[in-house]
TILOTOR-75657 format. One record per residue (C-alpha): residue in three letters; x, y, z. Coordinates in nm, 2 decimals, decimal comma, m for minus. Example, Ala and Ser with C-alpha at 12.3 -4.5 7.8 and 13.67 -1.06 7.14 Angstrom:
<site rest="Ala" east="1,23" north="m0,45" up="0,78"/>
<site rest="Ser" east="1,37" north="m0,11" up="0,71"/>
END
This chain:
<site rest="Met" east="0,00" north="0,00" up="0,00"/>
<site rest="Lys" east="0,12" north="0,35" up="m0,08"/>
<site rest="Thr" east="0,18" north="0,62" up="0,18"/>
<site rest="Ile" east="m0,02" north="0,95" up="0,20"/>
<site rest="Thr" east="0,28" north="1,13" up="0,05"/>
<site rest="Glu" east="0,29" north="0,89" up="m0,24"/>
<site rest="Tyr" east="m0,08" north="0,95" up="m0,32"/>
<site rest="Ala" east="m0,02" north="1,32" up="m0,29"/>
<site rest="Asn" east="0,26" north="1,30" up="m0,54"/>
<site rest="Ile" east="0,06" north="1,10" up="m0,78"/>
<site rest="Phe" east="m0,23" north="1,35" up="m0,75"/>
<site rest="Ser" east="0,00" north="1,64" up="m0,81"/>
<site rest="Lys" east="0,15" north="1,49" up="m1,12"/>
<site rest="Leu" east="m0,19" north="1,40" up="m1,27"/>
<site rest="Lys" east="m0,32" north="1,75" up="m1,18"/>
<site rest="Asn" east="m0,03" north="1,91" up="m1,36"/>
<site rest="Val" east="m0,11" north="1,71" up="m1,67"/>
<site rest="Ile" east="m0,47" north="1,83" up="m1,70"/>
<site rest="Lys" east="m0,39" north="2,18" up="m1,57"/>
<site rest="Leu" east="m0,21" north="2,25" up="m1,90"/>
<site rest="Tyr" east="m0,56" north="2,28" up="m2,05"/>
<site rest="Glu" east="m0,72" north="2,50" up="m1,78"/>
<site rest="Ser" east="m0,70" north="2,82" up="m2,00"/>
<site rest="Met" east="m0,91" north="2,65" up="m2,27"/>
<site rest="Leu" east="m1,16" north="2,50" up="m2,03"/>
<site rest="Glu" east="m1,36" north="2,59" up="m1,72"/>
<site rest="Leu" east="m1,22" north="2,52" up="m1,38"/>
<site rest="Ile" east="m1,48" north="2,35" up="m1,16"/>
<site rest="Thr" east="m1,29" north="2,23" up="m0,86"/>
<site rest="Asn" east="m0,94" north="2,31" up="m0,74"/>
<site rest="Ser" east="m0,85" north="2,18" up="m0,39"/>
<site rest="Asn" east="m0,58" north="1,96" up="m0,23"/>
<site rest="Ile" east="m0,78" north="1,65" up="m0,30"/>
<site rest="Glu" east="m0,97" north="1,72" up="m0,63"/>
<site rest="Tyr" east="m0,92" north="1,91" up="m0,95"/>
<site rest="Cys" east="m1,19" north="1,91" up="m1,22"/>
<site rest="Leu" east="m1,23" north="2,08" up="m1,56"/>
<site rest="Asn" east="m1,53" north="2,10" up="m1,79"/>
<site rest="Thr" east="m1,57" north="2,22" up="m2,14"/>
<site rest="Ser" east="m1,79" north="2,52" up="m2,23"/>
<site rest="His" east="m2,02" north="2,29" up="m2,44"/>
<site rest="Leu" east="m2,37" north="2,26" up="m2,29"/>
<site rest="Met" east="m2,54" north="1,93" up="m2,33"/>
<site rest="Glu" east="m2,92" north="1,88" up="m2,38"/>
<site rest="Asn" east="m2,97" north="1,88" up="m2,00"/>
<site rest="Lys" east="m2,80" north="2,23" up="m1,99"/>
<site rest="Lys" east="m2,50" north="2,10" up="m1,80"/>
<site rest="Gln" east="m2,15" north="2,15" up="m1,92"/>
<site rest="Leu" east="m1,97" north="1,86" up="m2,07"/>
<site rest="Phe" east="m1,72" north="1,70" up="m1,84"/>
<site rest="Phe" east="m1,36" north="1,70" up="m1,96"/>
<site rest="Ala" east="m1,12" north="1,56" up="m1,69"/>
<site rest="Ser" east="m1,06" north="1,53" up="m1,31"/>
<site rest="Val" east="m0,82" north="1,38" up="m1,06"/>
<site rest="Lys" east="m0,92" north="1,30" up="m0,71"/>
<site rest="Thr" east="m0,74" north="1,15" up="m0,41"/>
<site rest="Gly" east="m0,89" north="0,94" up="m0,14"/>
<site rest="Lys" east="m0,75" north="0,75" up="0,16"/>
<site rest="Thr" east="m0,63" north="0,45" up="m0,05"/>
<site rest="Tyr" east="m0,65" north="0,57" up="m0,41"/>
<site rest="Val" east="m0,61" north="0,84" up="m0,67"/>
<site rest="Ser" east="m0,87" north="0,84" up="m0,95"/>
<site rest="Phe" east="m0,82" north="1,00" up="m1,29"/>
<site rest="Tyr" east="m1,09" north="1,06" up="m1,54"/>
<site rest="Leu" east="m1,03" north="1,18" up="m1,89"/>
<site rest="Met" east="m1,34" north="1,18" up="m2,11"/>
<site rest="Pro" east="m1,17" north="1,21" up="m2,45"/>
<site rest="Val" east="m1,04" north="0,85" up="m2,42"/>
<site rest="Tyr" east="m1,41" north="0,74" up="m2,41"/>
<site rest="Val" east="m1,51" north="0,96" up="m2,70"/>
<site rest="Leu" east="m1,20" north="0,89" up="m2,91"/>
<site rest="Pro" east="m1,10" north="0,52" up="m2,83"/>
<site rest="Asp" east="m0,79" north="0,55" up="m3,06"/>
<site rest="Leu" east="m0,63" north="0,75" up="m2,78"/>
<site rest="Thr" east="m0,60" north="0,43" up="m2,57"/>
<site rest="Glu" east="m0,40" north="0,24" up="m2,83"/>
<site rest="Asn" east="m0,07" north="0,31" up="m2,66"/>
<site rest="Ile" east="m0,15" north="0,28" up="m2,30"/>
<site rest="Ser" east="m0,03" north="m0,02" up="m2,09"/>
<site rest="Pro" east="m0,25" north="m0,32" up="m2,03"/>
<site rest="Glu" east="m0,24" north="m0,25" up="m1,66"/>
<site rest="Leu" east="m0,37" north="0,11" up="m1,71"/>
<site rest="Lys" east="m0,63" north="m0,01" up="m1,96"/>
<site rest="Lys" east="m0,76" north="m0,27" up="m1,71"/>
<site rest="Gly" east="m0,83" north="0,01" up="m1,46"/>
<site rest="Met" east="m1,06" north="0,19" up="m1,70"/>
END
């Protein structure tokens, strides 16, 4: 099991990956445990389309990136271990 510091480091690295796109998207949440970005596109239900988020818990760090579900070709070069966690 990883330590709290290791989870915090993973969270920070993943946050920095999606933070690169913050200027083109809308920042929804920015805290020590969660970072979330949405697009400006409004769906039929009048809610913004989710783009990406990273969140840390007691024993995990979750990372969600919607483009990989919309454009499956983006997953061609990821490891089998990472793909299994999708």
